[in-house]
N, C-alpha and C positions, 0 to 999 in steps of 0.2 A: 504494500499500499504506500503510495507516494503522496505526501502532503507537504505544502509550503510551510516551512517553520515560521515562527514569530520573527518579524523583521525589525520592529521597533522596540526599544526598551520601554518598559512600564514601571511605574512606581504607584503603590496603592496604600490607602489608609482605610481601616475597617473598625467601626465602633459598635459594640453591642452591650447590653446591660443584663444584669441578673438581680433578683431580689429574694432575700432569705434563702439563698442557695450557696453552694460551693462551686465556683467555676473551675477549680483545679486543685484536688487534694494532694497533700504531700504523702510520701511513701510510708510514714510512721503511723500518725494518728488520723490521717486523712483530713487534716485541718487545711483551710485555705493557705496557699503558699505565700510566705512573707519573707522579705529582706530584713537585715538587722535594723534598718532605720524605720521599720514599720510599713514600708511600701509593699503592697500585695501584687503579685504577678501571676501570669498564666503562661504555661510553656507553649512553644510553637507545636509541639507534638500533640497537644490537646486540640488545637484548632485544625491541624491536619487530619485528626481522627474524625472530627465533625464533617470535614470535606469528604474523606473517604467513605464514611457511612452513608452520606447522602448520594454520592455517586453510585454506591452499591445498590441503594433502594431504587435507583433510576435504571438499574439493569446493566451498569458498567462492570467489567471485570477489573478487580482490585488485586494488586500484587501483595500489599501488606494486608493480609486477611487471614481468616481461618478456613478450615475445610470441614463442612457438616458440623459447625459449632465447636470444633476442637482446634486448639492452638497448634500451629505447625511451623516449622522453620521454612526459610526461603526455598530451600531445595524441594521440600515436600509441596509447597504451593505451586511452584513451576512445573514439577512432574505431573501434578494433578491436572493442571491446565493443559499440558501437552497430550496427556492421555485422552481427555475429554474431546480434544480436537483432532484426535487421531494423527498426531504428529509423531512419526515413528523414530525419527533420528534428526538431530540438529547439533551442530558443533560451533564453538567459537563465536565469531562475529555474527554468524547466521542466527544463532540462538538469541543473542542480545537484540538483534533486529526484530525477531519474533516477539520478544517480551515488550519492546518499546511500542510496537504496533498493537500489542494486545492490552496492555495495562496503562490506563490514563494516568494513574498516580505515579508511575515510573517516569513518564514523560514530564509530569509536573515537578516532582520532588526529587527525582533521581533514585538511585539505589546502589548498594554494594552487590555486585554480581559475582563476588568471589565465594561462591558456594561450591560444595563438593559434588562431583558426578554421582548419580544414583542409579542402580540397577533396578529395572522393573520387569517382572515377568508378565507378559501379555496372555492372550488366550491360547497361544501356542507355547511350546516349550522354549522357543527362541528368546533370548534375553535382549532387551532393548536398552540402549545407553544414550544419555545426553551428557556431553562434556563442555560445559561453558568455560570460557577462559576467565581467569581472575580479572575483575574490572570494577572499579568504583566510579560511578557517574554522578557528578554534581548536578543537583536539580536546577532547572531553569528558574524556578520560583523559590526564593529565599525569604523566610519570615524572621523578623525580630521577635524577641520574647515579648508577650503582651503584658501591659501594665494597667493596674487600676489607676485612673487618671485623677483621683482625688483621695482624700483620707476616708477610709471605710472601716466600719466597726464590725469586729468579729462577734458572732452570737452562737451560743449553744442552743440548738433547736430540739426540744423534747417532744416525744410522742409515745403512744402505746400501740403496740402491735395488735392485730385483730385475732391472732392465734394464741392459745394458752401456751404457757411455757412447759407444760407437761400434761400427760393423759388425764390426770385426776385434778388438774387445775381448771379453774373457771374464769380466771382473769388473764388478759394478755400480759406480755412483758413490756416494760418500759424501754424505749429506744431513744438514742441521742445521736445527732449528727451535727457537724460543725459548718457554719456558713458565714456569709457576709449579709448585713442588713440591706445594703444596696451597693452596687458597684457598676460603674461605666468602664468597660474594658476597651483599651485601644491596642490594635495590632497594626503594624505597617511592614512593608516588604517590597521586594523588587523581582521583576521578571526580566531575566537577562537574555538578550537575543543571541548571544554567542553560545551560551549553554543550550538554548532551545534548538539551535542547529544540530547539536550533538544528540540531544535527547528526543528530537522529532516533535517538540511541542509546538502546536500550531496556534494561530490566532483564535481559532474556535476553542481549542483546549483551554486557553487562558481565560476566555469569556465564560466558559463552563465553570472554571475554578472560582472566578469572582462570584457567580451566581450560587455556586455550592457553598461558599462561605456564608453567604447571606441566609440561604435557606437551611443550611446544615446546623447552625447554632440553635435554630428554632425547632426544626423538625426532629433532629437527632439528639437534641438535649432532653431526652425523655426519661432520664432517671429521676429519682426523688430529689436529688440535690441540684439537678440542672434544669428541671422543668420551668418553663416560663422565661427563658432567655429570649430577648427581642433585639434583632438587628435594627440599628438606627441611622448609620451613615456609612456610605461607601464612596470613596473618591479614587478614580483611576487616572493617573497622569500618563499620557502617551507622549514620549519625546520623539523628536524628528529622527528619521532614519540616519544612522551614522553618528549620532550624538553619543559620546562616551561620557555621560553625566547622569547624576542622580542626587537629589537633596539628601536622602537618607534620614531614617528615623522620623518619619512624618508625624508620629503621635506626640513627639516633643513640642510641636508647634500648636497643639490643641490646648487651649485654656478653658476653665470652667468658672463661671461667675454665678453667684447665688442670686435667686429671684425673690426669695422670701425672708432672707436674713438668717436662715437656719445654719447651724454648724454642719460642715461637710459629712461628718459621721452619722448624722440623722436624716440625711437625704433619703427619699423613699421612691422617687420617680423623676422623669425629666421635667416635671413641673417645678422642681426646686432649683433648677439651674438653666443657664444658657450657654451654649458653646461659643467661645470666641476663637475664630479662625483668622484673625487679622494678621498674625505673623505669617501663617502659611500662605494666605492670599498675597501678602507683600513679597514673600520669597518667589512665588510663581510669577508675579509680574516682573521681578528683577531678571528672571531667566526665560521671559516670554519668547525670546528669539530661538531658544532650544526646544520649545514645546509645540507639539502638533495639536493636541486637543486635551481637554480635561473633562471627563465624564463623571457624573455623580448620581447617586440615588440616596434618598432619605426617607425616614419614616415621618408620618404626620405628627408624631408626638414631640419630636426634637425641635428645640428652639435655638435661634442664633442671635448674637448681639448685633449683627449687621446682615444685610442681604448678600447672598452669594453672587459672585460676578455674573453678569449677563452672558458672557461669552462661554461659560461653562455649559456643557451639554448634558441633558438628562440621559440616564442609563436605564433601560427598561429591565430591571433586574428580575421582574416577576415572570417575564416571558421566557419559558424553558423550552 
């Protein structure tokens, strides 16, 4: 399958929120992840999982996935795919090409292809082998760590399970999970056209990625601690072809201003603040000669301290 890879560099900003939930638990107590200065953060792995899960429910083949509900290594996932598609033998670069054509998340985020060959017995007694060459591919899409853009209050959320704790018990057991009262989360990243050429990521793939971020945090955040996440703002900056430039860390240019005089820690919704994008807008005006287009999509709930530039184009994120 031959596709034109992404030609222009893109840089994007994505904001979504969560209320009384945990956007990304730590490995120990599953508390919200926090830095020594009290700043909460969300890993890029968490957002990529939302993207992958949404792509999967849309029927896309995903490389970083499980098989029939069971965790598997990379070799197992690839062998499973090749068997299902009756691919008897593939070696080296040919196998890498097959994987990039098959798995959209490999085209987006890259992968380490340095897995071991594995023997599989088919319906006959003949053994089939696939021997990929060791290869690590940098993804065309690179994400910064996500950050909570304001001070947020940690809360312990208590509840009661509906099931009794034992056969002779009549009452359910108490449960506790840890979350944030309210948090607006900011991610930013870059889609690099040079890496896209290697990983075969197309313009269509990148657009699908943007839409999968938007829908993924809402549709795939369906666990108890992540239900109710809402996407609020997506900005995609498309640089002119050949421009070796990017601003970097776009979420650093987002400021939040209170609307009701409440302390940041007791904010409960977008009604409590406005987004100030004046620094970002100023930086983009300064680099206008390098920029082809700026597209955006926003929720109806989000408020701004000033109108967005008229030359920014709306992005139909709902059209899948």
